[in-house]
N, C-alpha and C positions, 0 to 999 in steps of 0.2 A: 179703315178708319175708326169703326165701332170696337174693334179689339183694342186698338190703341189706347181710344180713350176709357175702355174698362181696364186695361192694365194700368195705366196712369192713375186711375181712380185706386185701384187695389194698393198701390204704393203709397199713395197718401193716406188712405186709411189705415195702413199697417204702422206708418209712421206716427199717427195721431193715436193709435192703439197704445204704442210703445210709451208714448209721452204721457199718456193718461195713467198708464200702469205705474210710472214713476212719480207722477203728480199725486196719485192716492196714496203711495207710501209715505209721502211727505207728511210729517207730524205737524198738526195744526198750531199746536203751542210748544213749538220747539224754543228752547230757553237760548236763542241766539245772543242776546246780550248778557244773559246772568251766567253762561257757563264759560269757564276759563278755556281759553282755546289752547293753553300750555297743559295743563293736567287735566282737563275735562271735569272737574268738579262743579257742581251746579252752587253758584252762589246765592245770596238773598234778593229778595225783590228791590229792584231800583227804581226811584224815582226818575222820571222823564228828564228833570233838571241834573240829574248826576250824569257828568261828562266822563268821569274817570272813576276807576275802582281798583282795589288791591287784592287779589285772591287769597283768601285766609287759608288755605293749604299750601300752595307754593310760593306765595309772596311776589308774583309778578304783577305789575302794575299794567293796567289794561287802559285804553282808551275806548270808550263804550262802542263807537261806531265801527272803529278798526277790528276790535274783537268779535262784534256781530258779523262783519264781513268775512273774517277768517273762518269762524263757525259755520256760517250759510254756505261758502266755498266748500268746506269740508263735508259737510252733510250732502251736499248736490253730488260731489265726486262719488261717496259712498253709494248714493242712489244710484247714480250713474252705472257704476259698476255690478251693481246689483241685478240692473236691467241687462247690462251687456253679457253677463255671465249667464243668464236664464235663457238667452238666444241660442239657437242651434249653432253648433260648431261651424265656424266662417263667417257667420252673419254679422257680427259685433265689429269686423274690420272694413265692412263696406260703408261708404257715405249715402 
């Protein structure tokens, strides 16, 4: 029983360590609302009341919340793959 508990605790801690590594890589001031999700150019600071904006570089019109969601999703997927590729071969396919 003691060994089973120890193994469970090890798996739990291993998962926490991987999540912490990904979390630490997240940039604190990531410009999710300012960055164009189409061409990735960082736009000007936007007042909170601004709900939509057009990219000066590519001309795409963005809804502020949708653009931020797309940027956060893309950043999260990038961080996921960075962590997954750092794992030993075969480890990133298990749940």
